[in-house]
mmCIF file of the N, C-alpha and C atoms, coordinates in Angstrom:
data_MODEL
# 
_entry.id   MODEL 
# 
loop_
_atom_site.group_PDB 
_atom_site.id 
_atom_site.type_symbol 
_atom_site.label_atom_id 
_atom_site.label_alt_id 
_atom_site.label_comp_id 
_atom_site.label_asym_id 
_atom_site.label_entity_id 
_atom_site.label_seq_id 
_atom_site.pdbx_PDB_ins_code 
_atom_site.Cartn_x 
_atom_site.Cartn_y 
_atom_site.Cartn_z 
_atom_site.occupancy 
_atom_site.B_iso_or_equiv 
_atom_site.pdbx_formal_charge 
_atom_site.auth_seq_id 
_atom_site.auth_comp_id 
_atom_site.auth_asym_id 
_atom_site.auth_atom_id 
_atom_site.pdbx_PDB_model_num 
ATOM 1   N N  . UNK A 1 1  ? 95.383  134.277 86.975  1.00 0.00 ? 1  UNK A N  1 
ATOM 2   C CA . UNK A 1 1  ? 95.901  134.262 88.079  1.00 0.00 ? 1  UNK A CA 1 
ATOM 3   C C  . UNK A 1 1  ? 96.157  135.235 88.315  1.00 0.00 ? 1  UNK A C  1 
ATOM 4   N N  . UNK A 1 2  ? 95.869  135.627 89.502  1.00 0.00 ? 2  UNK A N  1 
ATOM 5   C CA . UNK A 1 2  ? 95.924  136.608 89.970  1.00 0.00 ? 2  UNK A CA 1 
ATOM 6   C C  . UNK A 1 2  ? 97.627  137.029 91.107  1.00 0.00 ? 2  UNK A C  1 
ATOM 7   N N  . UNK A 1 3  ? 97.743  138.361 90.875  1.00 0.00 ? 3  UNK A N  1 
ATOM 8   C CA . UNK A 1 3  ? 98.967  138.576 91.281  1.00 0.00 ? 3  UNK A CA 1 
ATOM 9   C C  . UNK A 1 3  ? 98.930  138.732 92.966  1.00 0.00 ? 3  UNK A C  1 
ATOM 10  N N  . UNK A 1 4  ? 100.034 138.411 93.653  1.00 0.00 ? 4  UNK A N  1 
ATOM 11  C CA . UNK A 1 4  ? 99.962  138.479 94.535  1.00 0.00 ? 4  UNK A CA 1 
ATOM 12  C C  . UNK A 1 4  ? 100.124 140.604 95.174  1.00 0.00 ? 4  UNK A C  1 
ATOM 13  N N  . UNK A 1 5  ? 98.998  141.235 96.135  1.00 0.00 ? 5  UNK A N  1 
ATOM 14  C CA . UNK A 1 5  ? 99.637  142.316 96.100  1.00 0.00 ? 5  UNK A CA 1 
ATOM 15  C C  . UNK A 1 5  ? 100.512 142.850 97.846  1.00 0.00 ? 5  UNK A C  1 
ATOM 16  N N  . UNK A 1 6  ? 101.174 143.200 97.451  1.00 0.00 ? 6  UNK A N  1 
ATOM 17  C CA . UNK A 1 6  ? 102.680 143.775 97.919  1.00 0.00 ? 6  UNK A CA 1 
ATOM 18  C C  . UNK A 1 6  ? 101.963 144.554 99.214  1.00 0.00 ? 6  UNK A C  1 
ATOM 19  N N  . UNK A 1 7  ? 101.976 144.068 100.445 1.00 0.00 ? 7  UNK A N  1 
ATOM 20  C CA . UNK A 1 7  ? 101.753 145.185 101.981 1.00 0.00 ? 7  UNK A CA 1 
ATOM 21  C C  . UNK A 1 7  ? 102.815 146.015 102.423 1.00 0.00 ? 7  UNK A C  1 
ATOM 22  N N  . UNK A 1 8  ? 102.277 147.272 102.287 1.00 0.00 ? 8  UNK A N  1 
ATOM 23  C CA . UNK A 1 8  ? 103.445 148.536 102.715 1.00 0.00 ? 8  UNK A CA 1 
ATOM 24  C C  . UNK A 1 8  ? 103.579 147.452 104.671 1.00 0.00 ? 8  UNK A C  1 
ATOM 25  N N  . UNK A 1 9  ? 105.046 147.753 104.872 1.00 0.00 ? 9  UNK A N  1 
ATOM 26  C CA . UNK A 1 9  ? 105.759 147.966 106.353 1.00 0.00 ? 9  UNK A CA 1 
ATOM 27  C C  . UNK A 1 9  ? 104.785 148.854 107.079 1.00 0.00 ? 9  UNK A C  1 
ATOM 28  N N  . UNK A 1 10 ? 105.267 149.576 106.366 1.00 0.00 ? 10 UNK A N  1 
ATOM 29  C CA . UNK A 1 10 ? 104.322 150.976 107.370 1.00 0.00 ? 10 UNK A CA 1 
ATOM 30  C C  . UNK A 1 10 ? 102.915 151.499 107.261 1.00 0.00 ? 10 UNK A C  1 
ATOM 31  N N  . UNK A 1 11 ? 101.653 150.823 106.693 1.00 0.00 ? 11 UNK A N  1 
ATOM 32  C CA . UNK A 1 11 ? 100.548 150.705 106.673 1.00 0.00 ? 11 UNK A CA 1 
ATOM 33  C C  . UNK A 1 11 ? 100.215 150.576 108.651 1.00 0.00 ? 11 UNK A C  1 
ATOM 34  N N  . UNK A 1 12 ? 100.933 149.974 108.740 1.00 0.00 ? 12 UNK A N  1 
ATOM 35  C CA . UNK A 1 12 ? 100.187 149.092 110.416 1.00 0.00 ? 12 UNK A CA 1 
ATOM 36  C C  . UNK A 1 12 ? 100.549 150.324 111.265 1.00 0.00 ? 12 UNK A C  1 
ATOM 37  N N  . UNK A 1 13 ? 101.560 150.951 111.159 1.00 0.00 ? 13 UNK A N  1 
ATOM 38  C CA . UNK A 1 13 ? 101.959 152.396 112.369 1.00 0.00 ? 13 UNK A CA 1 
ATOM 39  C C  . UNK A 1 13 ? 101.529 153.323 111.820 1.00 0.00 ? 13 UNK A C  1 
ATOM 40  N N  . UNK A 1 14 ? 101.436 153.544 110.339 1.00 0.00 ? 14 UNK A N  1 
ATOM 41  C CA . UNK A 1 14 ? 100.409 154.962 110.304 1.00 0.00 ? 14 UNK A CA 1 
ATOM 42  C C  . UNK A 1 14 ? 98.606  154.796 110.469 1.00 0.00 ? 14 UNK A C  1 
ATOM 43  N N  . UNK A 1 15 ? 98.003  153.320 110.390 1.00 0.00 ? 15 UNK A N  1 
ATOM 44  C CA . UNK A 1 15 ? 97.027  153.128 111.098 1.00 0.00 ? 15 UNK A CA 1 
ATOM 45  C C  . UNK A 1 15 ? 96.605  153.525 112.538 1.00 0.00 ? 15 UNK A C  1 
ATOM 46  N N  . UNK A 1 16 ? 97.525  152.741 112.741 1.00 0.00 ? 16 UNK A N  1 
ATOM 47  C CA . UNK A 1 16 ? 97.643  153.005 114.597 1.00 0.00 ? 16 UNK A CA 1 
ATOM 48  C C  . UNK A 1 16 ? 97.647  154.233 114.854 1.00 0.00 ? 16 UNK A C  1 
ATOM 49  N N  . UNK A 1 17 ? 98.507  155.128 114.144 1.00 0.00 ? 17 UNK A N  1 
ATOM 50  C CA . UNK A 1 17 ? 98.472  156.348 114.462 1.00 0.00 ? 17 UNK A CA 1 
ATOM 51  C C  . UNK A 1 17 ? 97.317  157.480 114.254 1.00 0.00 ? 17 UNK A C  1 
ATOM 52  N N  . UNK A 1 18 ? 97.042  156.748 112.917 1.00 0.00 ? 18 UNK A N  1 
ATOM 53  C CA . UNK A 1 18 ? 95.738  157.850 112.493 1.00 0.00 ? 18 UNK A CA 1 
ATOM 54  C C  . UNK A 1 18 ? 94.659  157.409 113.496 1.00 0.00 ? 18 UNK A C  1 
ATOM 55  N N  . UNK A 1 19 ? 94.385  156.468 114.255 1.00 0.00 ? 19 UNK A N  1 
ATOM 56  C CA . UNK A 1 19 ? 93.166  155.342 115.333 1.00 0.00 ? 19 UNK A CA 1 
ATOM 57  C C  . UNK A 1 19 ? 93.545  156.154 116.446 1.00 0.00 ? 19 UNK A C  1 
ATOM 58  N N  . UNK A 1 20 ? 94.864  156.067 116.566 1.00 0.00 ? 20 UNK A N  1 
ATOM 59  C CA . UNK A 1 20 ? 95.111  157.156 118.405 1.00 0.00 ? 20 UNK A CA 1 
ATOM 60  C C  . UNK A 1 20 ? 94.967  158.849 118.151 1.00 0.00 ? 20 UNK A C  1 
ATOM 61  N N  . UNK A 1 21 ? 94.904  159.408 117.254 1.00 0.00 ? 21 UNK A N  1 
ATOM 62  C CA . UNK A 1 21 ? 95.000  160.903 116.968 1.00 0.00 ? 21 UNK A CA 1 
ATOM 63  C C  . UNK A 1 21 ? 93.394  160.548 116.900 1.00 0.00 ? 21 UNK A C  1 
ATOM 64  N N  . UNK A 1 22 ? 92.893  160.267 116.322 1.00 0.00 ? 22 UNK A N  1 
ATOM 65  C CA . UNK A 1 22 ? 90.933  160.209 115.822 1.00 0.00 ? 22 UNK A CA 1 
ATOM 66  C C  . UNK A 1 22 ? 90.899  159.866 117.357 1.00 0.00 ? 22 UNK A C  1 
ATOM 67  N N  . UNK A 1 23 ? 90.970  159.125 118.417 1.00 0.00 ? 23 UNK A N  1 
ATOM 68  C CA . UNK A 1 23 ? 90.395  158.781 119.462 1.00 0.00 ? 23 UNK A CA 1 
ATOM 69  C C  . UNK A 1 23 ? 90.769  159.894 120.219 1.00 0.00 ? 23 UNK A C  1 
ATOM 70  N N  . UNK A 1 24 ? 91.886  160.718 120.096 1.00 0.00 ? 24 UNK A N  1 
ATOM 71  C CA . UNK A 1 24 ? 92.344  161.575 121.164 1.00 0.00 ? 24 UNK A CA 1 
ATOM 72  C C  . UNK A 1 24 ? 91.083  162.596 120.420 1.00 0.00 ? 24 UNK A C  1 
ATOM 73  N N  . UNK A 1 25 ? 90.735  163.178 119.419 1.00 0.00 ? 25 UNK A N  1 
ATOM 74  C CA . UNK A 1 25 ? 89.833  164.274 118.952 1.00 0.00 ? 25 UNK A CA 1 
ATOM 75  C C  . UNK A 1 25 ? 88.361  163.890 119.400 1.00 0.00 ? 25 UNK A C  1 
ATOM 76  N N  . UNK A 1 26 ? 88.291  162.191 119.063 1.00 0.00 ? 26 UNK A N  1 
ATOM 77  C CA . UNK A 1 26 ? 86.729  161.859 119.447 1.00 0.00 ? 26 UNK A CA 1 
ATOM 78  C C  . UNK A 1 26 ? 86.661  162.628 121.091 1.00 0.00 ? 26 UNK A C  1 
ATOM 79  N N  . UNK A 1 27 ? 87.440  162.227 122.143 1.00 0.00 ? 27 UNK A N  1 
ATOM 80  C CA . UNK A 1 27 ? 87.396  163.263 123.310 1.00 0.00 ? 27 UNK A CA 1 
ATOM 81  C C  . UNK A 1 27 ? 87.417  164.205 123.237 1.00 0.00 ? 27 UNK A C  1 
ATOM 82  N N  . UNK A 1 28 ? 88.387  164.789 123.022 1.00 0.00 ? 28 UNK A N  1 
ATOM 83  C CA . UNK A 1 28 ? 88.256  166.166 122.573 1.00 0.00 ? 28 UNK A CA 1 
ATOM 84  C C  . UNK A 1 28 ? 86.521  167.190 122.655 1.00 0.00 ? 28 UNK A C  1 
ATOM 85  N N  . UNK A 1 29 ? 86.266  166.079 121.265 1.00 0.00 ? 29 UNK A N  1 
ATOM 86  C CA . UNK A 1 29 ? 84.763  166.882 120.763 1.00 0.00 ? 29 UNK A CA 1 
ATOM 87  C C  . UNK A 1 29 ? 84.057  166.160 121.852 1.00 0.00 ? 29 UNK A C  1 
ATOM 88  N N  . UNK A 1 30 ? 83.935  165.188 122.306 1.00 0.00 ? 30 UNK A N  1 
ATOM 89  C CA . UNK A 1 30 ? 82.670  165.025 123.486 1.00 0.00 ? 30 UNK A CA 1 
ATOM 90  C C  . UNK A 1 30 ? 83.148  165.652 124.771 1.00 0.00 ? 30 UNK A C  1 
ATOM 91  N N  . UNK A 1 31 ? 84.231  166.060 125.269 1.00 0.00 ? 31 UNK A N  1 
ATOM 92  C CA . UNK A 1 31 ? 84.348  166.562 126.384 1.00 0.00 ? 31 UNK A CA 1 
ATOM 93  C C  . UNK A 1 31 ? 83.854  167.879 125.679 1.00 0.00 ? 31 UNK A C  1 
ATOM 94  N N  . UNK A 1 32 ? 83.815  168.679 124.578 1.00 0.00 ? 32 UNK A N  1 
ATOM 95  C CA . UNK A 1 32 ? 83.299  170.485 124.336 1.00 0.00 ? 32 UNK A CA 1 
ATOM 96  C C  . UNK A 1 32 ? 82.288  170.183 124.062 1.00 0.00 ? 32 UNK A C  1 
ATOM 97  N N  . UNK A 1 33 ? 81.591  169.000 123.698 1.00 0.00 ? 33 UNK A N  1 
ATOM 98  C CA . UNK A 1 33 ? 80.302  168.740 123.764 1.00 0.00 ? 33 UNK A CA 1 
ATOM 99  C C  . UNK A 1 33 ? 79.226  168.402 124.446 1.00 0.00 ? 33 UNK A C  1 
ATOM 100 N N  . UNK A 1 34 ? 79.733  168.092 125.629 1.00 0.00 ? 34 UNK A N  1 
ATOM 101 C CA . UNK A 1 34 ? 79.109  167.772 126.749 1.00 0.00 ? 34 UNK A CA 1 
ATOM 102 C C  . UNK A 1 34 ? 80.076  169.213 127.973 1.00 0.00 ? 34 UNK A C  1 
ATOM 103 N N  . UNK A 1 35 ? 80.807  169.726 127.797 1.00 0.00 ? 35 UNK A N  1 
ATOM 104 C CA . UNK A 1 35 ? 81.274  170.779 128.679 1.00 0.00 ? 35 UNK A CA 1 
ATOM 105 C C  . UNK A 1 35 ? 80.439  172.393 128.309 1.00 0.00 ? 35 UNK A C  1 
ATOM 106 N N  . UNK A 1 36 ? 80.202  172.305 127.257 1.00 0.00 ? 36 UNK A N  1 
ATOM 107 C CA . UNK A 1 36 ? 79.877  173.931 126.673 1.00 0.00 ? 36 UNK A CA 1 
ATOM 108 C C  . UNK A 1 36 ? 78.437  173.640 127.048 1.00 0.00 ? 36 UNK A C  1 
ATOM 109 N N  . UNK A 1 37 ? 77.783  174.810 127.451 1.00 0.00 ? 37 UNK A N  1 
ATOM 110 C CA . UNK A 1 37 ? 76.569  175.379 127.932 1.00 0.00 ? 37 UNK A CA 1 
ATOM 111 C C  . UNK A 1 37 ? 75.834  175.802 126.538 1.00 0.00 ? 37 UNK A C  1 
ATOM 112 N N  . UNK A 1 38 ? 75.052  175.409 126.148 1.00 0.00 ? 38 UNK A N  1 
ATOM 113 C CA . UNK A 1 38 ? 74.181  175.610 124.835 1.00 0.00 ? 38 UNK A CA 1 
ATOM 114 C C  . UNK A 1 38 ? 72.685  175.234 125.191 1.00 0.00 ? 38 UNK A C  1 
ATOM 115 N N  . UNK A 1 39 ? 72.170  176.395 124.496 1.00 0.00 ? 39 UNK A N  1 
ATOM 116 C CA . UNK A 1 39 ? 70.920  176.549 124.413 1.00 0.00 ? 39 UNK A CA 1 
ATOM 117 C C  . UNK A 1 39 ? 70.365  174.737 124.106 1.00 0.00 ? 39 UNK A C  1 
ATOM 118 N N  . UNK A 1 40 ? 70.619  174.079 123.149 1.00 0.00 ? 40 UNK A N  1 
ATOM 119 C CA . UNK A 1 40 ? 69.919  173.383 122.159 1.00 0.00 ? 40 UNK A CA 1 
ATOM 120 C C  . UNK A 1 40 ? 71.122  172.532 122.306 1.00 0.00 ? 40 UNK A C  1 
ATOM 121 N N  . UNK A 1 41 ? 71.689  171.864 122.745 1.00 0.00 ? 41 UNK A N  1 
ATOM 122 C CA . UNK A 1 41 ? 72.500  170.469 122.542 1.00 0.00 ? 41 UNK A CA 1 
ATOM 123 C C  . UNK A 1 41 ? 72.308  169.657 121.222 1.00 0.00 ? 41 UNK A C  1 
ATOM 124 N N  . UNK A 1 42 ? 73.759  168.895 120.790 1.00 0.00 ? 42 UNK A N  1 
ATOM 125 C CA . UNK A 1 42 ? 73.572  168.391 119.497 1.00 0.00 ? 42 UNK A CA 1 
ATOM 126 C C  . UNK A 1 42 ? 72.815  166.710 120.231 1.00 0.00 ? 42 UNK A C  1 
ATOM 127 N N  . UNK A 1 43 ? 71.926  166.428 119.502 1.00 0.00 ? 43 UNK A N  1 
ATOM 128 C CA . UNK A 1 43 ? 71.003  165.448 119.192 1.00 0.00 ? 43 UNK A CA 1 
ATOM 129 C C  . UNK A 1 43 ? 72.260  163.994 119.613 1.00 0.00 ? 43 UNK A C  1 
ATOM 130 N N  . UNK A 1 44 ? 71.661  163.089 120.133 1.00 0.00 ? 44 UNK A N  1 
ATOM 131 C CA . UNK A 1 44 ? 72.849  161.760 120.133 1.00 0.00 ? 44 UNK A CA 1 
ATOM 132 C C  . UNK A 1 44 ? 73.277  161.316 118.942 1.00 0.00 ? 44 UNK A C  1 
ATOM 133 N N  . UNK A 1 45 ? 72.163  161.071 117.956 1.00 0.00 ? 45 UNK A N  1 
ATOM 134 C CA . UNK A 1 45 ? 72.554  160.254 116.507 1.00 0.00 ? 45 UNK A CA 1 
ATOM 135 C C  . UNK A 1 45 ? 73.861  161.294 116.285 1.00 0.00 ? 45 UNK A C  1 
ATOM 136 N N  . UNK A 1 46 ? 73.577  162.647 116.399 1.00 0.00 ? 46 UNK A N  1 
ATOM 137 C CA . UNK A 1 46 ? 74.847  163.511 115.567 1.00 0.00 ? 46 UNK A CA 1 
ATOM 138 C C  . UNK A 1 46 ? 76.180  163.216 116.156 1.00 0.00 ? 46 UNK A C  1 
ATOM 139 N N  . UNK A 1 47 ? 76.270  163.002 117.301 1.00 0.00 ? 47 UNK A N  1 
ATOM 140 C CA . UNK A 1 47 ? 77.434  163.189 118.396 1.00 0.00 ? 47 UNK A CA 1 
ATOM 141 C C  . UNK A 1 47 ? 78.131  161.643 117.819 1.00 0.00 ? 47 UNK A C  1 
ATOM 142 N N  . UNK A 1 48 ? 77.115  160.280 116.964 1.00 0.00 ? 48 UNK A N  1 
ATOM 143 C CA . UNK A 1 48 ? 77.897  159.386 116.548 1.00 0.00 ? 48 UNK A CA 1 
ATOM 144 C C  . UNK A 1 48 ? 78.216  159.689 115.066 1.00 0.00 ? 48 UNK A C  1 
ATOM 145 N N  . UNK A 1 49 ? 77.092  160.613 114.306 1.00 0.00 ? 49 UNK A N  1 
ATOM 146 C CA . UNK A 1 49 ? 77.776  160.250 112.869 1.00 0.00 ? 49 UNK A CA 1 
ATOM 147 C C  . UNK A 1 49 ? 79.102  161.505 113.054 1.00 0.00 ? 49 UNK A C  1 
ATOM 148 N N  . UNK A 1 50 ? 79.221  162.378 113.826 1.00 0.00 ? 50 UNK A N  1 
ATOM 149 C CA . UNK A 1 50 ? 80.406  163.032 114.438 1.00 0.00 ? 50 UNK A CA 1 
ATOM 150 C C  . UNK A 1 50 ? 81.747  162.095 114.548 1.00 0.00 ? 50 UNK A C  1 
ATOM 151 N N  . UNK A 1 51 ? 81.538  161.600 115.382 1.00 0.00 ? 51 UNK A N  1 
ATOM 152 C CA . UNK A 1 51 ? 82.195  160.226 115.861 1.00 0.00 ? 51 UNK A CA 1 
ATOM 153 C C  . UNK A 1 51 ? 83.094  159.967 115.168 1.00 0.00 ? 51 UNK A C  1 
ATOM 154 N N  . UNK A 1 52 ? 82.424  158.945 114.321 1.00 0.00 ? 52 UNK A N  1 
ATOM 155 C CA . UNK A 1 52 ? 82.712  158.456 112.851 1.00 0.00 ? 52 UNK A CA 1 
ATOM 156 C C  . UNK A 1 52 ? 83.196  158.846 111.893 1.00 0.00 ? 52 UNK A C  1 
ATOM 157 N N  . UNK A 1 53 ? 82.889  160.515 111.767 1.00 0.00 ? 53 UNK A N  1 
ATOM 158 C CA . UNK A 1 53 ? 83.369  160.998 110.729 1.00 0.00 ? 53 UNK A CA 1 
ATOM 159 C C  . UNK A 1 53 ? 85.080  161.390 110.822 1.00 0.00 ? 53 UNK A C  1 
ATOM 160 N N  . UNK A 1 54 ? 85.310  161.462 111.969 1.00 0.00 ? 54 UNK A N  1 
ATOM 161 C CA . UNK A 1 54 ? 86.649  162.169 112.934 1.00 0.00 ? 54 UNK A CA 1 
ATOM 162 C C  . UNK A 1 54 ? 87.107  160.836 112.645 1.00 0.00 ? 54 UNK A C  1 
ATOM 163 N N  . UNK A 1 55 ? 86.936  159.561 113.078 1.00 0.00 ? 55 UNK A N  1 
ATOM 164 C CA . UNK A 1 55 ? 87.735  158.361 112.744 1.00 0.00 ? 55 UNK A CA 1 
ATOM 165 C C  . UNK A 1 55 ? 88.086  157.875 111.784 1.00 0.00 ? 55 UNK A C  1 
ATOM 166 N N  . UNK A 1 56 ? 87.154  158.068 110.354 1.00 0.00 ? 56 UNK A N  1 
ATOM 167 C CA . UNK A 1 56 ? 87.141  158.059 109.259 1.00 0.00 ? 56 UNK A CA 1 
ATOM 168 C C  . UNK A 1 56 ? 88.339  158.718 108.597 1.00 0.00 ? 56 UNK A C  1 
ATOM 169 N N  . UNK A 1 57 ? 88.085  159.902 108.864 1.00 0.00 ? 57 UNK A N  1 
ATOM 170 C CA . UNK A 1 57 ? 89.045  161.308 108.472 1.00 0.00 ? 57 UNK A CA 1 
ATOM 171 C C  . UNK A 1 57 ? 90.389  161.319 109.179 1.00 0.00 ? 57 UNK A C  1 
ATOM 172 N N  . UNK A 1 58 ? 90.756  160.995 110.400 1.00 0.00 ? 58 UNK A N  1 
ATOM 173 C CA . UNK A 1 58 ? 92.078  160.577 110.693 1.00 0.00 ? 58 UNK A CA 1 
ATOM 174 C C  . UNK A 1 58 ? 92.904  159.540 110.343 1.00 0.00 ? 58 UNK A C  1 
ATOM 175 N N  . UNK A 1 59 ? 91.905  158.115 109.890 1.00 0.00 ? 59 UNK A N  1 
ATOM 176 C CA . UNK A 1 59 ? 92.578  157.122 109.365 1.00 0.00 ? 59 UNK A CA 1 
ATOM 177 C C  . UNK A 1 59 ? 93.132  157.157 108.205 1.00 0.00 ? 59 UNK A C  1 
ATOM 178 N N  . UNK A 1 60 ? 92.078  158.024 107.413 1.00 0.00 ? 60 UNK A N  1 
ATOM 179 C CA . UNK A 1 60 ? 92.106  158.440 105.894 1.00 0.00 ? 60 UNK A CA 1 
ATOM 180 C C  . UNK A 1 60 ? 93.196  158.976 105.431 1.00 0.00 ? 60 UNK A C  1 
ATOM 181 N N  . UNK A 1 61 ? 93.317  160.052 106.534 1.00 0.00 ? 61 UNK A N  1 
ATOM 182 C CA . UNK A 1 61 ? 94.660  161.224 106.467 1.00 0.00 ? 61 UNK A CA 1 
ATOM 183 C C  . UNK A 1 61 ? 96.061  160.190 106.755 1.00 0.00 ? 61 UNK A C  1 
ATOM 184 N N  . UNK A 1 62 ? 95.774  159.635 107.619 1.00 0.00 ? 62 UNK A N  1 
ATOM 185 C CA . UNK A 1 62 ? 96.953  158.971 107.836 1.00 0.00 ? 62 UNK A CA 1 
ATOM 186 C C  . UNK A 1 62 ? 97.530  157.774 106.874 1.00 0.00 ? 62 UNK A C  1 
ATOM 187 N N  . UNK A 1 63 ? 96.264  157.253 106.573 1.00 0.00 ? 63 UNK A N  1 
ATOM 188 C CA . UNK A 1 63 ? 96.811  156.849 105.019 1.00 0.00 ? 63 UNK A CA 1 
ATOM 189 C C  . UNK A 1 63 ? 97.485  157.058 103.622 1.00 0.00 ? 63 UNK A C  1 
ATOM 190 N N  . UNK A 1 64 ? 96.879  158.153 103.737 1.00 0.00 ? 64 UNK A N  1 
ATOM 191 C CA . UNK A 1 64 ? 97.511  159.620 101.932 1.00 0.00 ? 64 UNK A CA 1 
ATOM 192 C C  . UNK A 1 64 ? 99.153  159.954 102.782 1.00 0.00 ? 64 UNK A C  1 
ATOM 193 N N  . UNK A 1 65 ? 99.103  159.912 104.208 1.00 0.00 ? 65 UNK A N  1 
ATOM 194 C CA . UNK A 1 65 ? 100.368 160.727 104.769 1.00 0.00 ? 65 UNK A CA 1 
ATOM 195 C C  . UNK A 1 65 ? 101.407 159.338 104.574 1.00 0.00 ? 65 UNK A C  1 
ATOM 196 N N  . UNK A 1 66 ? 100.968 158.099 104.559 1.00 0.00 ? 66 UNK A N  1 
ATOM 197 C CA . UNK A 1 66 ? 101.870 156.979 104.441 1.00 0.00 ? 66 UNK A CA 1 
ATOM 198 C C  . UNK A 1 66 ? 102.395 156.800 102.564 1.00 0.00 ? 66 UNK A C  1 
ATOM 199 N N  . UNK A 1 67 ? 101.634 157.112 102.095 1.00 0.00 ? 67 UNK A N  1 
ATOM 200 C CA . UNK A 1 67 ? 101.523 156.962 100.686 1.00 0.00 ? 67 UNK A CA 1 
ATOM 201 C C  . UNK A 1 67 ? 102.746 158.480 100.173 1.00 0.00 ? 67 UNK A C  1 
ATOM 202 N N  . UNK A 1 68 ? 102.550 159.364 101.136 1.00 0.00 ? 68 UNK A N  1 
ATOM 203 C CA . UNK A 1 68 ? 103.179 160.768 100.890 1.00 0.00 ? 68 UNK A CA 1 
ATOM 204 C C  . UNK A 1 68 ? 104.528 160.096 101.522 1.00 0.00 ? 68 UNK A C  1 
ATOM 205 N N  . UNK A 1 69 ? 104.443 159.539 102.032 1.00 0.00 ? 69 UNK A N  1 
ATOM 206 C CA . UNK A 1 69 ? 105.951 159.155 102.498 1.00 0.00 ? 69 UNK A CA 1 
ATOM 207 C C  . UNK A 1 69 ? 106.448 158.368 101.995 1.00 0.00 ? 69 UNK A C  1 
ATOM 208 N N  . UNK A 1 70 ? 106.014 157.284 101.430 1.00 0.00 ? 70 UNK A N  1 
ATOM 209 C CA . UNK A 1 70 ? 106.737 156.369 100.583 1.00 0.00 ? 70 UNK A CA 1 
ATOM 210 C C  . UNK A 1 70 ? 106.970 156.689 99.535  1.00 0.00 ? 70 UNK A C  1 
ATOM 211 N N  . UNK A 1 71 ? 106.377 157.471 98.927  1.00 0.00 ? 71 UNK A N  1 
ATOM 212 C CA . UNK A 1 71 ? 106.628 158.060 97.725  1.00 0.00 ? 71 UNK A CA 1 
ATOM 213 C C  . UNK A 1 71 ? 107.881 159.205 97.397  1.00 0.00 ? 71 UNK A C  1 
ATOM 214 N N  . UNK A 1 72 ? 107.919 159.736 98.852  1.00 0.00 ? 72 UNK A N  1 
ATOM 215 C CA . UNK A 1 72 ? 109.415 160.558 98.997  1.00 0.00 ? 72 UNK A CA 1 
ATOM 216 C C  . UNK A 1 72 ? 110.408 159.854 99.335  1.00 0.00 ? 72 UNK A C  1 
ATOM 217 N N  . UNK A 1 73 ? 110.378 158.389 99.881  1.00 0.00 ? 73 UNK A N  1 
ATOM 218 C CA . UNK A 1 73 ? 111.731 157.629 100.590 1.00 0.00 ? 73 UNK A CA 1 
ATOM 219 C C  . UNK A 1 73 ? 111.629 157.015 99.146  1.00 0.00 ? 73 UNK A C  1 
ATOM 220 N N  . UNK A 1 74 ? 110.780 156.715 98.203  1.00 0.00 ? 74 UNK A N  1 
ATOM 221 C CA . UNK A 1 74 ? 111.454 155.671 96.959  1.00 0.00 ? 74 UNK A CA 1 
ATOM 222 C C  . UNK A 1 74 ? 112.085 156.782 96.273  1.00 0.00 ? 74 UNK A C  1 
ATOM 223 N N  . UNK A 1 75 ? 111.579 158.239 96.066  1.00 0.00 ? 75 UNK A N  1 
ATOM 224 C CA . UNK A 1 75 ? 112.443 158.915 95.219  1.00 0.00 ? 75 UNK A CA 1 
ATOM 225 C C  . UNK A 1 75 ? 114.013 159.033 95.882  1.00 0.00 ? 75 UNK A C  1 
ATOM 226 N N  . UNK A 1 76 ? 114.305 158.821 97.414  1.00 0.00 ? 76 UNK A N  1 
ATOM 227 C CA . UNK A 1 76 ? 115.136 159.250 97.576  1.00 0.00 ? 76 UNK A CA 1 
ATOM 228 C C  . UNK A 1 76 ? 116.597 158.097 97.212  1.00 0.00 ? 76 UNK A C  1 
# 
């Protein structure tokens, strides 16, 4: 028999917060990428990869922060 996994109540707010920060950073990246004047602009595939990496890292770091907050709250 499998044990039921307990889901944290803080999971959803931290993931939504990480996604919101990721969207803001992606917008900033695109604004700077299209706004700056360079001799050779980034290829389109590089932009897609960079946007995916930004979103992944923001959500991943938000989950790490959630784990740290839960450990802190448990110790109190």
